[in-house]
N, C-alpha and C positions, 0 to 999 in steps of 0.2 A: 504494499500500500504506499509506504514511504517512497519507494523507488518510482512508482507511478506519479506521485505528487511532484517529485523532484524532476522528472522528465517533463511533465506538463508545465512546470514553472519555467524550465529552460526554453521550451517551444514558445511559451507566451512571450518571454523576453526577446527571443529572436524575431518573432513576428512584429512586436512593437518597435523594435529597432529598425527593421526594414521599412515599416510604415512611416516612422519618423523620417527616415532618409528620403523616402519618395514623395511624402505628402507635405512635410513641414519645411524642409530645406529650401525648396523652390520658392517658398513664400517669404523667406527670411528677409531678403533685400527689400521686397515690397513693404513688408511690415515696418522694417527699420526706417525706410524713407517716410512712410505715412505718419509715424509717431511724431516726427519733427516737422511735418508739413502743416503749417498753421491753417492752410486752406481746407484740409480734410480732417484735421484732428479736432474732435470734440473736446478734448482736454484743454485745447487753447481757450475755449469759452470758459471753462472752469478756472483756468489760470487768470483770465482777464477779470472774472468775477471776483476772485480772491484779491486781485490787485485793486479793484474798485472798492471793495469792502474796506480794505486797509487804508485807502484814501478817503474814507467817510463819504463815498458817493452811493447812490442808489443803483445797484447793478440791474434791477428789474426795468428801470427806465432806459438805461444805456444799452442793455442787451435784451431784446424782446424774446429771444429764443430761450432764455434762462427761466425756468419755472420751479426750480427746486425750493424747498422750504428755507426760510431765513436761518434755521438752526445749522444748516450746512455751510454757511458762509465762513465761519472760523476754520472749518476743515479745509476748504479750498484756499483760504488765506495762508495756510502754512506753506503750501506749494509755491505761492506768489513770493515768498522770501527768497527764492532761488531764481537764477536765470532760467529761461524756458527749457533748454535742452537738459539741464540737470533735473529740473522739476519733472519733466516728461519721463525720464528714467525712474525717478522716485515714485511717480504715479504707477508706472508699469510694475515695479517692484512691490508696491503696496498691494495692488489688487491680486497679483499672482501669489504673493506670500500668504494673504488671507485665504485664498482658495486652497492652498496646500495645507494650511492650518485647519481648515473646515474638513477637508478630506481625512487628515490624520485623526481628528476628533471623532469623525463619523466611524472610522475604522475601530477606534477604541470603544466606541459605544456598542458595537455589534460583537457577538461572541462566537467562538467555535469556528466551524468550517466556513461560515459566511465572510469572515474577515478577509481571507485571501481572495475570495470570489468578488467581494465588493471592491477592493483595491484594484484588482485586475480590470474589472468592467469600467471603473471610474477612469483609469488611465487610458483604457482603449477609447472610451467616449471622448476623453480630453484630446487625444491625438487625432480623432477623426471629426472633431467639432467644427463645422463650418461657421456657425454663429460665433465661436470663439475667435476665429480668424478675423471676422468683421469687427468684433469688439476690440481686438488688438490693433486693427488697422485704423479704427476711428478713435481709439483710446476712450471708450465709453465707460460708464460707472456700473453697468449692470452685473459684472462678475463680482464686484465688490459687495453689492447689495445681496446677490445670491448666496455668497459666502456667509454673510451675517445671519441670514435666515437659516442656513444649515447649522450654524453654531447655535442659534436659538433652539432649533429642534434637538440638537445633542444635549444641551443644558437641560431642556424639559425632560428628556428621557432619563437623564441621570439625576432627576429630582431636585435640580437647582433652578426652581421656577422664577425666582427673583432675577437671577442672571439671564435666564432665557427671555423673560419679558423685557429686560433692559436692552439686550441685543436686538430684539425685534423693534423696539422703539427707536433705537439708533438708526436702523435700516429704514424705518418709516420717515424719520426726520431728514434723512439723506435723499430718499425718494419715496413719495407718498404712496405709491401703489402697493407697497409691501403691507399696508394696513389690512388688505383683504385676507392675509393669512391668518387673521384672527378667527376666520371661519373654522380653520383647522384647530387652532389652539384652544378656542373658547367653546364653539358650538359643537364640533365633533367630539372633542375631548371632555365635554361637560365640565369646564373648569372656570367657574366664575372668579376665583381667586386670581387666576392668570390675568383676566381683564383688569382687575384692580391693580395688580403689580405693573401692568402695562401702562395704565393711566398715570400712576404715581411716577413711573419712570419718565414718561413723556413730560409731565409737569416739571420734574426735577431738571431735566436736560434743558427745557426751554427757559426755565427760570435762571439756571446758570449761564445760559447763553446771553441773557439780557445784560449781563455784565459788560458784554463786548459788542452785542447786536442791538442797535436802537429799536425801541418798541415801535417806532414809526414804520420800520421796515416790515415788521409782522403785520401791522394794520394794513399797509399797502399790499402785502401779499394776499391777505385774506379777502380784501375788497376787490382788487384789480387783477390778480394773477390766478388764484385758485379757481375762480368761476370759468376761466378759459381752458383749464386743464382737461375738461371732459367735452370739448367742443371741436377737436381737431380730428376729422375723419377722412381727409382727402389725400393722405400720403399714398402715392402709387405703389410703394414697396410693402404696404402693410400686410401682415399675415393674420389679420384679425377677422372674425366672422362678421363683426359690425361693419367692417369696410366693405364687404360684399353687399350688405343692405344699402350702404351709401352709393355704390355703383348701380344699384337697382333703382335709385332715385328717391330713396326715403329722405325726409327732411331731418333737421338737427334734433328737434323734439322727439320724433319717432326713434331716432338712433339712440338717443339717451335713454329713452324708455326701454328699448330692446336690451341695451347693455345693463341697466340697473335691475330690470325685472329678471334677467338671466342670473345676475348675482343673487337676487332674492330667492329664486327657485333653487339654486345650488346651496344656498343656506339651509333651506328646508330639507333638501336631500341629505346634507351633512348631519342635520339633527336626527333624521331617521337612521342613517347609517351608524351614527354613534350609538344609538339606542340598541342596535342589533349586532354590534361588532364582536360581543362576547358569546354570541350564539352559533358562531361558525365552527367548523372542524379543522381550521388551519392552525398549525402548530404555533402556540404562544400568542396567536392573534396579531402578531406584529405585521403580517403581510397586509392586513386590512388597514392598519394605521399608515404603513408606507405607501399604500396605494392611494389613500386619501390625501396625504400630503402632497404627492405628485399631482393628483387630480385637482387640488386647490390651485396650484400654480398654473396648470394647464387652462383652467377656467378663467383665471386672471388674464392670461394671454389671449384666450379665445374671445373675450368680451371687452377687451380694452378698446378704447377709440382707435388706437393704432398700436400694433405690435410688430415692430420691424424685426428682421431676421436676427440681429444681435441680441434681441430680448430673449431669444430661446436658449441663450447660454445658461440661463437659470435651470434648465432641464437636466444638465450633466449629472450633478450629484443625486438629486431625487430619483432620477431614472436609474442610476447605478444601485441605489438602495433598494428600489422596487424590484429590479431584475435579480439582485442577489437573494431577495426573499423568494422569488419564484423558483430559482434554481435549487433551493434546498427543500422545496415542496414537490410532492408527486403530482405535478400538473400535466395536463394533456400536451403532447407534442404539437398538436395543431394550434393550441392556444399559444404556446411559446413561439411558434413560427409567426403567428399574427403580431404578437408583441414585438418580436425582433424586427419585423418588417416595418412596423410603425415607428420603432426606434430609429431606423435608418432615415426615415423621412423627417423625424424630429431633430436629428443631431447632425447628420452629414450632408454633403452636397450630392449624395447618391440619388436622392429623390429628384433633385434638379436635373441630373444627367438622364435619368430614366424618362422624365416627362419631356425633356428636350428631344429625346430620341423618338418618343411616341407622338408628340404634338409639336409641330414647328410652325410658327414660333410658339414658345412656351407661354401659355396664358394662365395656367393653374397655379395657385398659391401652394407650394409644396409643403411648407412647414404647417400651414393650416390644415392640410390633408393629414399629415402625421399626427397633429394635435387631435383632430376628430377621431382618427383611428384608435389612438391611445385611450381617449375618453370612453369610447365605446367598448374597449377591451377591459377597462377598469370597472365599470359599472356592475358587471356580474359578480365581481369579488365582494362588492358591498351589499348586494341583494341576495344572490344565491351562490355563495362560493363553491358549493359542491359541484357545480356544473363544469368547473375548470379542472377538477381533480380526476385523476385516473381511477383511484380507488377511494371510496368513502371511508373516512376514519371515524372511529367512536368518539363521542363527545368527552 
């Protein structure tokens, strides 16, 4: 058995090395140039925002594209202390280091045979992630937010709920959309205390930020910026279901209704799934929780006003966690194949290549297709988990 594991590990390392050489190396020069190119680097916006805040200016007036909460300004201001090239390197090091920390924490949280499986799948998804390439090309913040949410999940599972809520609140104050993960932590987990810890953490961080962030900026953000965050539906690269409704001619009010009512329906589904999560026959019931955490993120991406490709970088670690749960269960091979196929569309450029071959020019949103496939794959786990098992186990 040990020999089999040793050989399997060597084969895995060899395959990952070959993939790294053939997939990532060709992009290295492109990524390196993009990070320092102020015309394409979104980090340049964050850098300017930090400089404007340090100069006591209102960044929301000077840069209309900046919509992040005012509590994020001191964070971006730290990078503005350096020249742009050094700051860009520190920015890349920050979000990659936090991702590695999240992966290691997740590996510590799981036990037994799942640990090696989880790490292997996570590394494979990392090295094949097309959204990650876009994140690094644009120097976006999404990988950092994704890592904070994973660390929050790990802390919650290790019974450190205060730390978990604090990490999630940091993620929300850096990018507001993370707030919808409260559906998992509070509604699905039936944890009112978590909501209390979260609100206290939010108030504490905002209160501390008022020492360096003028209260007028918060007022301006609430009145003039926040209302516009849920009104942009026309990004042509969007991988959101709501964007398809916009293409069909729906108006702004109808699109907002579709998005918010969809979130409401998912909240009700989460409440029901949480009520029944202990009634299934899956070992330790962790697979249901892993599936719901992934599902929560997929719903956010599905119903967002716009979910660009790089936003799907959030999927890497939740998907690795979910797949590692499946691989230690006696699930049907057909179900594994379906999930694996959906994973390719969710994570890599394979879906783009396939549809480019079948439909030219490509008109279908490939990551949205993967999202819908994975959502439809996860729902049976929450409703009737035995349908994915090869042999029914006793309760």
